[in-house]
N, C-alpha and C positions, 0 to 999 in steps of 0.2 A: 449706468452712467458713473456711479461711484467707482466701480471697478476700472473703467477706462481712464478716469481722472487720476486715480491712485497709481495705476500702472504707468501712465505717461509722465506724471510729475516725479514718481519714484525713479524711473529710468533716467530722467533728466538730472536728478540729484546725484545718482550714481556716476553719471558721465562727468559732472563737474567735480565730484569727489575724486575720480580717477585722475583728472587734470591736476587737482591740488596735491595729490600724492606724488604725481610725477614731478611737480615743482619741488616738493619736499626732498625727493630722491636726488634731483639734479643739483639743488642749491643748498641742501642741508638746512632748510628753513623750517624750524620747529613749529612755527605758527601755521605754516601750510599743512603740516602733518595733522595738527589738531583740527584745523578747518576741514580736512578730508574726513576725519573721523566723525565730526558732527554731521557733515553732509551725508556720509554713509549711513549713519543712524537715522537721519531724516528719510532718506530714500528707502531704507528697509521698513520703516514704519509706514510710509505711504503705500508701498507695495503690499505689505501685510494687510492693510485696511482694504485694498482692492480685492485681495484673495478672500478675506473674511466676508466681504460683501457678496462675492460670488457664491461662497459656501452657504451663507445664511439664506440665500434665495433658492438653494437647492440645485444650482447649476454646477454640478461636479463636486459634491461634498464627499470627503475633503480633497482627495487626489485620485483620479480614476484613469488618467491617460499618461503616457510617457512625458508629454509636455507638462502636465500638472506636477509630476514627480520632479522634473527638472527645476521648476519654479520653487518647489518645496525645499529641495536640496540647496538651491542658491540662497534662499532666505535664511535657512538654518545655519548655513556656513557663514553668512554675514553676521548673524547674531552671535555665533560662537567666536568669531574673530573680534567683534567689538568687546565682548566680555574679556577675552584674553588680552587685547591691546590696552584696555583701560586698567586691568589688574597689573599688567607688567610695565605699563607706561612706555610701550615700544610699538610705534606705528609703522615700523620698517617694511612689513609685508602688505601694507594697505593697497599699494598700486596693483600687486599681483592678485589679491583676493577680489578687488574691484573688477579687474579684467575677466577673471574666471566667472564671477557672478554675472557680469553683463553677458558673457557668452551663453551661459545656461538660461538666463532670463530671456534673452533675445530669441533663442530657440523655443522656449516654453510659451512665451506670449505670442509668437508668430504662428504657432500651431494650434492656438485655441480655436474652437469652432465658431463660425460666424454667427450662427443662431444659438440662443441659449439652449443648453443641454441639461435637462433635469435628470438627476440621478439620486436614488435613495441612499440613505446612510448604510454603508456596508456592515456586515456582522462585526461584533466587537473583536473577535480573534483576528480577522483580516485587517481591521483598522490598526490594531496593535502591531501586527507584523509589518505593515507598510510604514508605520511611524518609526519603529526601531530601525528598519532598513534605511529610511531617509536620514535618520540621525547618523547612522554609520557612514552613509554617503557624504553627508555634510562634513564630517570630521576628515574623511579622505580628501575632499575638495580643499579643505583648509590646509591640510598637510602638504598637498600638492602645490598650493599657492605659495606657502612658505618656502618649499623646496625650489620653486621656480624663481623666487626672489633670491634664494641662496645661489642658484646657478648663475643668475645675472650678476650677482656680486663677484663671484669667482671669475666670470668672463670679463667684467669691466674693471676689476681692481687695478690692473696695470694700465688701462687705457683712460679711465676717468677717476683719478685718485680723489677728486673732490666730491664724488657722489656719496650719498648716504645709503648704506646697506645694513640689513639686519646682521648682527655679528654671527659668525659661523657657528660658534658653540651654542649660542642661544637658539639659532635656527634649527640645529640638529636636535637639541633637547625638546623644543616645542613640537617639531614634526613627529618625533618618536612618541611623545605623550599623546598626540592626537591620533596617531595610528593605533595605539593601544585602546583608546576610547572607541575608535571605529570598529575594531575587532570585537570589542565587548558588545556593542549595539547590534552588529551584524549577526553575532552568534545567538543573541536573544531572538532577533527576528527570524532567523533560520529555524531555531528550535520551535518557535510558535507555529511557523509554517508547516513543519514536518509532523509535529505531535498534537497540534490542536486543530489547525485549519484542515489538514489532511484527514484527520480522524473524523471531524465533523462532516466533511464533504462525503466521505464514504458511508457514514451512518445515515445521512439524509438522502443521498441519491444513489448509493451503491457504486459510485465512481470516485476516483481519486481527484484531487485538486490539480488541474492541468497547468502547473507552472514548474514541472520537474526540471526543465532546462535551466530556468533561472536559479532554482535551488542548487543545482550542480555547479553552475557558474559562480555563485556566491561562495560555495564551499571551497572550490578551487582557489578563488581569489583570497579567501581567508587563510588558506594554507600557505600561499605564496607570500603574503604580507607577514605571516607569522615567521616564516623562514628568513625573510628580509630583516626582521627585528633581531633575530639571532645573529645574523651576519653583521649587523650594525655594531655589535659589541666589539668587533675586531677593528683595529685602527685603520687597516687598509681599505675597509669598506665605508669609512666615514668620508665626509666632504662630498665631492661631486658624485661618486657612485651611489651613495644613499639618496641624494637629492634626485638624481636621474631616475632611480627605481620608482620613487614616489610619483614623479610627474608622468612617466610612461605608464605606470601601473594604474593611475587614476583614469587616464585616457582609455585604457583597455577595459577597465571594469565598469566604466560609465554606462555603456549600452546594457549591461546586465542589470545595473541598479535601476535604470529607467524602464526595464522590461519592454524592450522594443519588440515590434510585431513578430519577428522570427522566433522569439522565445516562446510564443504560444504553441509551437509544435512540440509534441512530446518526444523524448529520446527514443531511438529505435532499439530498445532493449526489453 
């Protein structure tokens, strides 16, 4: 009951926060921006209480399905955004992060099993790997939301001069910083997967840990984002090309981060 109440109230708060951020963007109403942040924080807190209630009852502790992972990435991304927005006093990307989080949460909560599903606590190494991977995914989601806001600013600058957008230079610097943090966490999660989880699985069962397709996907995504960071140092790749890479890249890498069902198949090598 607590989980259902927290999820419902939390989603409602996020929807109202998105409306407040939209008003802030359209009217440059600073008070609406701060209202959106408060509502976003409230929604994040309520949703976190719902997830924690589910975890403490053993029903999927902590994240055991792609739907759970989507919820985890959304909540972490909201938390990272709130920390960054309050530190920089810049709520400009609030509307975009609210939309991205709502999309992830809508998918995650709609895919939850109807009946409670009791799951034991996974091994420490698997728990650490999943946690670092989700942190990396959350930073990628935040960078994609900031880039989406930047693309909207570029598109609407000549059409709606009165709208409030995140400044271009601030947008690029913030998105670049969050991509660097994402690569850091993804690298740690991948290393734990390959050298700790894999080794433990072989030692205990004689078989490898069967998520090699996800490992390969994360490694490829890591290299692509790393090369994008190198290109970002050149002036012609700044602006909309950099923002478009982050938005498209997140859409492409999200199924890998969520470990959708087709990733359970091993690579034919």
